[in-house]
A tleap script that builds the chain and sets N, CA, C and O, in Angstrom:
source leaprc.protein.ff14SB
mol = sequence {
  NMET LEU GLN LEU ASP THR ILE CYS PRO LEU
  MET SER PRO TRP ALA SER LEU VAL VAL ILE
  GLY CYS LYS PRO ASP GLY THR ILE ARG PHE
  CYS VAL ASP TYR ARG LYS VAL ASN LYS VAL
  THR LYS MET ASP ALA TYR PRO ILE PRO SER
  MET GLU ARG VAL ILE GLU LYS VAL THR PHE
  ALA LYS TYR ILE SER THR ILE ASP LEU THR
  LYS GLY CTYR
}
set mol.1.N position { 21.105 -96.641 -62.760 }
set mol.1.CA position { 22.414 -96.762 -62.627 }
set mol.1.C position { 22.341 -95.288 -61.513 }
set mol.1.O position { 22.920 -95.600 -60.472 }
set mol.2.N position { 21.856 -93.943 -61.448 }
set mol.2.CA position { 21.645 -93.308 -60.167 }
set mol.2.C position { 21.319 -93.438 -59.782 }
set mol.2.O position { 21.716 -92.903 -58.747 }
set mol.3.N position { 20.378 -94.051 -59.612 }
set mol.3.CA position { 19.831 -95.145 -58.003 }
set mol.3.C position { 21.011 -95.520 -57.192 }
set mol.3.O position { 21.370 -95.347 -56.028 }
set mol.4.N position { 21.489 -96.117 -58.281 }
set mol.4.CA position { 22.431 -96.977 -57.677 }
set mol.4.C position { 23.685 -96.827 -57.308 }
set mol.4.O position { 24.597 -97.570 -56.948 }
set mol.5.N position { 23.443 -95.080 -57.570 }
set mol.5.CA position { 24.985 -94.737 -57.208 }
set mol.5.C position { 26.048 -95.248 -57.967 }
set mol.5.O position { 27.244 -95.038 -57.767 }
set mol.6.N position { 25.620 -95.823 -58.709 }
set mol.6.CA position { 27.100 -96.062 -59.805 }
set mol.6.C position { 27.598 -95.071 -60.681 }
set mol.6.O position { 28.758 -95.205 -61.070 }
set mol.7.N position { 26.610 -93.621 -61.253 }
set mol.7.CA position { 26.938 -92.897 -61.711 }
set mol.7.C position { 26.546 -91.811 -61.168 }
set mol.7.O position { 25.735 -91.956 -60.252 }
set mol.8.N position { 27.148 -89.770 -61.682 }
set mol.8.CA position { 26.241 -88.942 -61.123 }
set mol.8.C position { 26.144 -88.102 -62.247 }
set mol.8.O position { 26.621 -88.192 -63.378 }
set mol.9.N position { 25.235 -87.041 -61.551 }
set mol.9.CA position { 25.273 -86.261 -62.825 }
set mol.9.C position { 26.132 -85.091 -63.363 }
set mol.9.O position { 25.876 -84.118 -62.653 }
set mol.10.N position { 26.952 -84.795 -64.220 }
set mol.10.CA position { 28.067 -83.756 -64.091 }
set mol.10.C position { 27.999 -82.586 -64.914 }
set mol.10.O position { 27.587 -82.965 -66.010 }
set mol.11.N position { 28.196 -81.383 -64.924 }
set mol.11.CA position { 28.052 -79.966 -65.830 }
set mol.11.C position { 29.242 -79.980 -66.080 }
set mol.11.O position { 29.562 -78.794 -66.012 }
set mol.12.N position { 30.467 -80.788 -66.428 }
set mol.12.CA position { 31.761 -80.391 -67.309 }
set mol.12.C position { 31.590 -80.719 -68.089 }
set mol.12.O position { 30.823 -81.554 -68.570 }
set mol.13.N position { 32.693 -79.763 -68.563 }
set mol.13.CA position { 32.903 -79.183 -70.041 }
set mol.13.C position { 33.220 -80.851 -70.746 }
set mol.13.O position { 32.547 -81.059 -71.756 }
set mol.14.N position { 33.992 -81.815 -70.395 }
set mol.14.CA position { 34.257 -82.895 -70.468 }
set mol.14.C position { 33.271 -84.165 -70.160 }
set mol.14.O position { 33.427 -85.339 -70.497 }
set mol.15.N position { 32.585 -83.778 -69.679 }
set mol.15.CA position { 31.652 -85.108 -69.745 }
set mol.15.C position { 30.838 -85.587 -70.663 }
set mol.15.O position { 29.934 -84.981 -71.237 }
set mol.16.N position { 31.206 -86.803 -70.809 }
set mol.16.CA position { 29.949 -86.905 -72.192 }
set mol.16.C position { 28.848 -88.317 -71.564 }
set mol.16.O position { 28.882 -89.165 -70.672 }
set mol.17.N position { 27.860 -87.851 -72.771 }
set mol.17.CA position { 26.734 -88.397 -72.971 }
set mol.17.C position { 26.888 -89.648 -72.442 }
set mol.17.O position { 28.071 -89.927 -72.247 }
set mol.18.N position { 25.689 -90.951 -71.983 }
set mol.18.CA position { 25.875 -92.039 -72.329 }
set mol.18.C position { 24.659 -92.345 -72.833 }
set mol.18.O position { 23.607 -91.813 -72.479 }
set mol.19.N position { 24.810 -93.416 -73.872 }
set mol.19.CA position { 23.964 -94.159 -74.631 }
set mol.19.C position { 23.337 -95.466 -74.557 }
set mol.19.O position { 24.118 -96.415 -74.634 }
set mol.20.N position { 21.888 -95.777 -74.403 }
set mol.20.CA position { 22.028 -97.013 -74.352 }
set mol.20.C position { 20.972 -97.750 -75.602 }
set mol.20.O position { 19.769 -97.490 -75.616 }
set mol.21.N position { 21.600 -98.672 -76.601 }
set mol.21.CA position { 21.408 -98.822 -77.562 }
set mol.21.C position { 21.074 -100.746 -78.002 }
set mol.21.O position { 21.116 -101.746 -77.285 }
set mol.22.N position { 20.882 -100.636 -78.902 }
set mol.22.CA position { 20.517 -102.102 -79.453 }
set mol.22.C position { 21.443 -103.104 -80.552 }
set mol.22.O position { 21.762 -102.983 -81.735 }
set mol.23.N position { 21.584 -103.715 -79.930 }
set mol.23.CA position { 22.434 -104.513 -81.185 }
set mol.23.C position { 21.690 -105.447 -81.818 }
set mol.23.O position { 20.826 -106.206 -81.379 }
set mol.24.N position { 22.324 -105.232 -83.380 }
set mol.24.CA position { 20.994 -106.608 -84.502 }
set mol.24.C position { 21.464 -107.427 -83.454 }
set mol.24.O position { 22.471 -106.790 -83.145 }
set mol.25.N position { 21.438 -108.332 -82.742 }
set mol.25.CA position { 21.249 -109.348 -82.244 }
set mol.25.C position { 20.387 -109.009 -81.207 }
set mol.25.O position { 19.882 -109.984 -80.650 }
set mol.26.N position { 20.038 -107.806 -80.741 }
set mol.26.CA position { 19.140 -107.833 -79.866 }
set mol.26.C position { 19.216 -107.264 -78.587 }
set mol.26.O position { 18.354 -106.703 -77.911 }
set mol.27.N position { 20.842 -107.596 -78.295 }
set mol.27.CA position { 20.931 -107.398 -76.617 }
set mol.27.C position { 21.083 -106.233 -76.611 }
set mol.27.O position { 20.338 -105.552 -77.316 }
set mol.28.N position { 21.791 -105.799 -76.055 }
set mol.28.CA position { 21.486 -103.830 -75.175 }
set mol.28.C position { 23.443 -103.824 -75.709 }
set mol.28.O position { 24.232 -104.768 -75.737 }
set mol.29.N position { 23.659 -102.305 -76.070 }
set mol.29.CA position { 25.028 -102.227 -75.552 }
set mol.29.C position { 25.146 -100.846 -74.966 }
set mol.29.O position { 24.404 -100.145 -75.654 }
set mol.30.N position { 25.649 -100.191 -74.139 }
set mol.30.CA position { 26.103 -99.416 -73.123 }
set mol.30.C position { 27.042 -98.588 -74.163 }
set mol.30.O position { 28.205 -98.968 -74.299 }
set mol.31.N position { 26.615 -97.577 -74.826 }
set mol.31.CA position { 27.887 -96.549 -75.247 }
set mol.31.C position { 27.492 -95.063 -74.751 }
set mol.31.O position { 26.452 -94.591 -74.292 }
set mol.32.N position { 28.849 -94.495 -75.057 }
set mol.32.CA position { 29.789 -93.133 -74.619 }
set mol.32.C position { 29.828 -92.313 -76.164 }
set mol.32.O position { 30.293 -92.701 -77.236 }
set mol.33.N position { 29.067 -90.884 -75.761 }
set mol.33.CA position { 28.699 -90.007 -77.085 }
set mol.33.C position { 30.618 -89.238 -76.500 }
set mol.33.O position { 31.222 -88.813 -75.514 }
set mol.34.N position { 30.739 -89.441 -77.568 }
set mol.34.CA position { 32.261 -88.853 -77.261 }
set mol.34.C position { 32.483 -87.397 -77.975 }
set mol.34.O position { 33.505 -86.826 -77.594 }
set mol.35.N position { 31.751 -86.748 -78.881 }
set mol.35.CA position { 31.649 -86.475 -80.135 }
set mol.35.C position { 31.952 -84.694 -79.760 }
set mol.35.O position { 32.231 -83.821 -80.582 }
set mol.36.N position { 31.775 -84.531 -78.167 }
set mol.36.CA position { 31.628 -83.379 -77.567 }
set mol.36.C position { 33.110 -83.002 -77.123 }
set mol.36.O position { 33.577 -81.863 -77.126 }
set mol.37.N position { 33.852 -84.332 -76.689 }
set mol.37.CA position { 35.369 -83.982 -75.823 }
set mol.37.C position { 36.259 -84.297 -77.313 }
set mol.37.O position { 37.419 -83.912 -77.462 }
set mol.38.N position { 35.611 -84.940 -78.194 }
set mol.38.CA position { 36.132 -84.724 -79.428 }
set mol.38.C position { 37.008 -83.170 -80.163 }
set mol.38.O position { 38.119 -82.809 -80.551 }
set mol.39.N position { 35.380 -82.585 -79.971 }
set mol.39.CA position { 36.172 -81.112 -80.941 }
set mol.39.C position { 36.800 -80.356 -80.056 }
set mol.39.O position { 37.188 -79.296 -80.547 }
set mol.40.N position { 37.131 -80.552 -78.545 }
set mol.40.CA position { 38.095 -79.842 -77.543 }
set mol.40.C position { 38.847 -80.332 -77.258 }
set mol.40.O position { 39.497 -79.983 -76.272 }
set mol.41.N position { 39.253 -81.810 -78.263 }
set mol.41.CA position { 40.265 -82.892 -78.014 }
set mol.41.C position { 41.782 -82.192 -79.488 }
set mol.41.O position { 41.671 -82.342 -80.705 }
set mol.42.N position { 43.125 -81.415 -78.670 }
set mol.42.CA position { 43.774 -81.010 -80.171 }
set mol.42.C position { 44.971 -82.777 -80.120 }
set mol.42.O position { 45.457 -83.384 -79.165 }
set mol.43.N position { 45.001 -82.929 -81.015 }
set mol.43.CA position { 45.348 -84.492 -82.003 }
set mol.43.C position { 47.398 -83.976 -81.595 }
set mol.43.O position { 48.037 -83.045 -82.084 }
set mol.44.N position { 47.731 -84.737 -80.853 }
set mol.44.CA position { 48.980 -84.735 -81.040 }
set mol.44.C position { 49.756 -85.668 -81.601 }
set mol.44.O position { 50.220 -86.625 -80.981 }
set mol.45.N position { 49.999 -85.355 -83.225 }
set mol.45.CA position { 50.732 -86.114 -83.962 }
set mol.45.C position { 52.026 -85.651 -84.228 }
set mol.45.O position { 52.236 -84.487 -84.569 }
set mol.46.N position { 53.022 -86.600 -84.075 }
set mol.46.CA position { 54.279 -86.257 -85.245 }
set mol.46.C position { 54.713 -88.113 -85.671 }
set mol.46.O position { 54.409 -89.257 -85.331 }
set mol.47.N position { 55.698 -87.292 -86.726 }
set mol.47.CA position { 56.124 -88.914 -87.627 }
set mol.47.C position { 56.479 -89.978 -87.268 }
set mol.47.O position { 57.650 -89.989 -86.887 }
set mol.48.N position { 56.094 -90.671 -87.233 }
set mol.48.CA position { 56.804 -92.047 -87.434 }
set mol.48.C position { 58.181 -92.252 -87.616 }
set mol.48.O position { 58.432 -92.581 -88.775 }
set mol.49.N position { 59.404 -92.154 -86.701 }
set mol.49.CA position { 60.646 -92.365 -87.458 }
set mol.49.C position { 60.954 -93.345 -88.025 }
set mol.49.O position { 60.402 -94.423 -87.805 }
set mol.50.N position { 62.050 -93.155 -89.011 }
set mol.50.CA position { 62.618 -94.004 -89.166 }
set mol.50.C position { 62.646 -96.000 -89.078 }
set mol.50.O position { 62.201 -96.630 -88.119 }
set mol.51.N position { 63.210 -96.566 -90.197 }
set mol.51.CA position { 63.409 -97.124 -89.652 }
set mol.51.C position { 65.000 -97.398 -89.494 }
set mol.51.O position { 65.051 -98.303 -88.661 }
set mol.52.N position { 65.846 -97.187 -89.739 }
set mol.52.CA position { 67.253 -97.033 -90.033 }
set mol.52.C position { 67.543 -96.033 -88.302 }
set mol.52.O position { 68.490 -96.299 -87.562 }
set mol.53.N position { 66.687 -95.132 -88.051 }
set mol.53.CA position { 66.858 -94.423 -86.746 }
set mol.53.C position { 66.487 -94.741 -85.665 }
set mol.53.O position { 66.758 -93.954 -84.758 }
set mol.54.N position { 65.674 -96.090 -85.295 }
set mol.54.CA position { 65.445 -96.371 -84.589 }
set mol.54.C position { 66.142 -97.723 -84.345 }
set mol.54.O position { 66.163 -98.254 -83.235 }
set mol.55.N position { 66.681 -98.221 -85.385 }
set mol.55.CA position { 67.806 -99.132 -84.852 }
set mol.55.C position { 69.190 -98.694 -84.330 }
set mol.55.O position { 69.976 -99.479 -83.800 }
set mol.56.N position { 69.480 -97.094 -84.562 }
set mol.56.CA position { 70.864 -96.490 -84.260 }
set mol.56.C position { 70.256 -96.023 -82.686 }
set mol.56.O position { 70.972 -95.360 -81.936 }
set mol.57.N position { 69.168 -96.352 -82.372 }
set mol.57.CA position { 68.988 -95.786 -80.661 }
set mol.57.C position { 68.814 -97.146 -79.860 }
set mol.57.O position { 68.537 -97.159 -78.660 }
set mol.58.N position { 68.993 -98.250 -80.598 }
set mol.58.CA position { 68.890 -99.314 -80.163 }
set mol.58.C position { 70.566 -100.250 -80.234 }
set mol.58.O position { 70.867 -101.178 -79.483 }
set mol.59.N position { 71.170 -99.851 -81.000 }
set mol.59.CA position { 72.345 -100.410 -81.077 }
set mol.59.C position { 72.741 -100.891 -79.920 }
set mol.59.O position { 72.523 -102.081 -79.694 }
set mol.60.N position { 73.276 -100.235 -79.127 }
set mol.60.CA position { 74.034 -100.469 -78.111 }
set mol.60.C position { 72.945 -101.072 -76.920 }
set mol.60.O position { 73.251 -101.263 -75.743 }
set mol.61.N position { 71.773 -101.289 -77.452 }
set mol.61.CA position { 71.020 -101.815 -76.014 }
set mol.61.C position { 71.003 -102.992 -75.037 }
set mol.61.O position { 70.440 -103.937 -75.591 }
set mol.62.N position { 71.404 -103.305 -73.790 }
set mol.62.CA position { 71.143 -104.657 -73.666 }
set mol.62.C position { 69.787 -105.221 -73.848 }
set mol.62.O position { 69.945 -106.208 -73.130 }
set mol.63.N position { 68.994 -105.290 -74.128 }
set mol.63.CA position { 67.777 -105.223 -73.653 }
set mol.63.C position { 66.845 -104.776 -74.445 }
set mol.63.O position { 66.551 -103.593 -74.271 }
set mol.64.N position { 66.110 -105.521 -75.516 }
set mol.64.CA position { 64.953 -104.512 -76.188 }
set mol.64.C position { 63.497 -105.483 -76.068 }
set mol.64.O position { 63.407 -106.635 -76.493 }
set mol.65.N position { 62.603 -104.851 -75.508 }
set mol.65.CA position { 61.013 -105.844 -75.841 }
set mol.65.C position { 60.239 -104.373 -76.414 }
set mol.65.O position { 60.539 -103.194 -76.225 }
set mol.66.N position { 59.286 -104.913 -77.075 }
set mol.66.CA position { 58.369 -104.458 -77.279 }
set mol.66.C position { 56.597 -104.508 -76.879 }
set mol.66.O position { 56.153 -105.447 -76.218 }
set mol.67.N position { 55.671 -103.341 -77.394 }
set mol.67.CA position { 54.434 -104.203 -76.509 }
set mol.67.C position { 53.506 -103.729 -77.685 }
set mol.67.O position { 53.829 -102.827 -78.458 }
set mol.68.N position { 52.344 -104.409 -77.744 }
set mol.68.CA position { 51.724 -103.913 -79.098 }
set mol.68.C position { 50.990 -103.719 -78.214 }
set mol.68.O position { 50.910 -104.627 -77.388 }
set mol.69.N position { 49.946 -102.183 -77.946 }
set mol.69.CA position { 49.546 -101.285 -77.699 }
set mol.69.C position { 47.598 -100.989 -79.171 }
set mol.69.O position { 46.618 -100.337 -78.811 }
set mol.70.N position { 47.676 -101.478 -80.157 }
set mol.70.CA position { 46.544 -101.663 -81.031 }
set mol.70.C position { 45.552 -101.792 -79.967 }
set mol.70.O position { 45.063 -100.728 -79.588 }
set mol.71.N position { 45.116 -102.947 -79.359 }
set mol.71.CA position { 43.970 -103.642 -79.290 }
set mol.71.C position { 44.253 -103.161 -77.452 }
set mol.71.O position { 44.213 -103.956 -76.513 }
set mol.72.N position { 44.460 -102.039 -77.381 }
set mol.72.CA position { 44.246 -102.012 -76.040 }
set mol.72.C position { 43.151 -101.408 -75.682 }
set mol.72.O position { 42.306 -101.608 -76.555 }
set mol.73.N position { 42.665 -100.644 -74.670 }
set mol.73.CA position { 41.084 -99.796 -74.187 }
set mol.73.C position { 41.444 -99.678 -73.237 }
set mol.73.O position { 40.757 -99.120 -72.382 }
savepdb mol mol.pdb
quit
């Protein structure tokens, strides 16, 4: 990949190593080791609002839409 100019070497503290592994069926898996990034990342957690509070906020809304981001990559 380096010869094809698809990737380039980096010295950034945010850079992550690439690891090539094998799946149980023998095919190749391309993985990224994010442990270094996870060490310096701070969790931005906030409490989930109560359902009553959410309903109050949308009471007078003309349109309401939802999006499911649980499977987004």
